[in-house]
N, C-alpha and C positions, 0 to 999 in steps of 0.2 A: 360281539367274536373277539374271540381270543386272536392277543396278535402274533403275528409270527416271526417265529423264533433265530436270531442268526448272530452268525459268529463276523466280524470285521476286523479283516486283515491287512493294514500296507507293506504293499511288497517293494521296499524301498534297500538303494545301493547304489550299485555302480553294474556294466558290462553284465557278468553274469548272471544278474539278477535283470538287469535290462531283457535279459538273451538273442544270444547271436547264435541261436542253432536253425534249422529249417524246421517249420510252422506242421511241412503234411510229415511229421514223423513222431508228432505229439503223439501221444495216445487219448481217446475223445474223451472228453467230459462226463466223467458218470451221473443218471440220469437223477435231475434232483442237486446236485454237489454244490452246487454253486451261479452265481453269477458276476461281474463285474460292473464297478457304477467306476461308470467314464465322465468325472467331476470336468473334464475340458472338454468334450467334443457331444455329450451326452448325457448333460447334468438332471434330466426329468426326467430319469428312469434307471433298471439296471436296464443290462445289456446284457444276450449269450457270454457265457464267457470262454472267448476260445486262443487258438495263436492264431499269427503272430499276438500276445497278451499285452495293454499297453499299447498296440502299435502308431494310434495316431493322436495321443496323449499328450501334446510338443504345446511348452505354454510356454510362448517368442520370450519372458519375463521371469522363469524360473526353467523347469526341468526341460530341456527340447530335445530330441535330435533324430528329426525324422529319417524315416527309412532303415533306421539304424536296426530297432527292433523284428529280427524273422523266425526266432521260435525260443521260448524259454521253459522253466522248469516249472511253470505256477500253474499248469493245469496238474499236473502228476500229481504237484504239490497238494493239492485243494482233492484230489481224487481221497490221497492216502488221507489229509487230514478227516472226512468227511467220512469213510468209513471207518474212523476213533469212535467220531465222537455225533454220530449221526445229525448233528447239526449243518443248515447249507453255509456257507462262506460268501460273502463281502466282498471280492479284494477289485482293490484300491490299486492301478500304475504310477510309482514315483520314482527309477532308476534313469541315473544317467550315466553313461559311458564314460571311464575317464577320471572319475570326481573324486577326487580326494577327500581326506578327511573334514581337510580344512572347511570345506568349500559345505558343506554341510551343517556348524554351529550355526550357533544361534544367531540369527541377522541375517543370513544368507539367505541370495533368492532360492534356491535348492528348500534348505527347512520351511521359508517362508511359505514355499511352494506344497510342497509339504503337507501341512498343518491345515492350509486352509483348503484341499483334495480331504480328504480327513474332514474336519468340521463340515462342509458342504455335505458330505456321503452324508455325515449322523444325522443331518437337519431333516436329509432325505429322507432319512428311512423312518424315522419318527414322524415324521408328518404323514405317513405313508401307513404306519399300522405297525411297521418291526419293531419287534423287541432285541436292541441289539447285547445278548447274551454276552459277551465275548468284546474283546478290545485289545488286538496285538498288532506286535510288526516282524518284518520279519526282512532278518538285513543281510547284506551278502555285499561287504566292501572292503576294501583294503589292497589290490591288490597297485594300484597307485602310486599308496604308501611305502610299499617296495620297491617301486623304480627311483624313487624322489630319494630313499634311502633316509623317508621320515622315523627318526629316532622313535630305537620302543614304544622307551615315558613318555613320548607326546604322546605318540598314533594312539597308547593307551588310554591316557588323560584324556585326549582332548573327544575320544570316542566315547566314555563313560560321561563326560559333559553331553556331550549330541546327546547321549543317548537317554539321560537321567531328565535332561530340560525336555524334549521331545514328550517323553513320557508323565511329562508332571503337568503340560501344559496338554496334553488330546487325549487325556488317562487312557493313559495306555496301561493295562495291567503285563503286559511282557515282552521283551525282546527275543523273537527266537532269530540267535544269530545259526549262521551257515558258514562255516570255516572256512575260508580263501583257499584255492590248492597253490598247488605251485608254477611257476614259472619252467615251459617246457623246454628250453633251451639252460636256464641258470635256476638247477635245483634247489641254492641255498639258498636265494634270491626273497627270497612271501617268507620264508622263517620266523623271523623276526618280530613277527604283525601277526604268523598263526600265534608265537606263543603269548602274544600280548592278546589276541582273542581269547586262550588257553585259561588267561588268570583272568579276564575280566569274566567271565561266567566262572567262575570255582569263588572267589570276592564279591559277587553280585548277585544275591538273591533272585533279580527282575533280569537278568541276561542269562537265557539258556542256549546250548551249545547244542543244534541242538539234529547238526548234520557234520563229519569230520572228511566226510569219502571223495572233495575234491582233491586231496592233494594227493591223491591215488592214481587218478586216473593219469597222468601224464605215463605214468608206465601202464595203463590198461593199452592206451592208441586211443584212448578217448578224447584229444586234444586235435581243433580241428584248425591252430595254429598256436603261439607263442601262448597265447596267453585266454584263451575261447574253445570249448566244448562243441565235439558233437553234438545233436540233438539227443543220441542214446546217452549223456550224457547228464544230460540236461534231467529228462525223465528219471535214470536213476536217482541223481542224488534231489532230486523233489519228489520221488517217492520216500527215502528214505527220510528228511528232512520235514514231510508235510505228518507221516508216520508219528516222528516224534514229536512235534507236533500235539498232533490231536491229542498222545499221551497225557502231557502235560496240560494239555486244556482242560482233560475229562477230571484229572486231578487236583485242579482248580476250582473248578465248580461242583466238585463231592467235597471239598475240605469248608466251600463258602455254606455251602447248604447245614453240615455238620455245626460252623458258628451260631448259624440264624437262631434265637431265642423261640423256642416252644410255643408255640399259641395255647 
């Protein structure tokens, strides 16, 4: 029997990746679109992907925020990505609210936890006759560094070091970057981080900026507080980022097939 083909995506970053929305207002998962691999709470199976995504995936020595994940962009993202690729997604949650880029660097607890969750997922999939057609990470982080006034050049260099190291260690093909939005009450506060993210994507072929929508949401009344978004906002950015990610994955798969020598 042929292996079942899937796309493995790590959903990583801080609170707007973890999700602070309302799960009841998230879209329903399209039939066949994807699954969640719960590396902490249910590592021996694939689970139905539902909101709040990653709700109980708390590791006391790594990423943990009990009761904080209330509704995310992930279901909307997975739906839109699946529509583009036709390949189901297996998603793994590893996002921590309030985390700075320094807390994700190689050697930190969050970095180690994310790598371990991914490797555990890969091992399970391969042992159960799945073919991992593509591996990517979806990254949304930077508001805390804006709050801390991390210099833009330091943020940029640290983010590149983190992404490069993680991609090498875990075989990630691309980092799909979701640009952070604006602080609701201080619209200039996060601009240096936003500019650094633009530069990272422009200068590195393995970092793809898949959505800039979050920085429009303060003006559109889609924020629930200074930092976070209503579920409608998460749905919109998830759909936008998922659609663009699916297009990039399709292009990468097509290019890979074209480069293979004819038999």
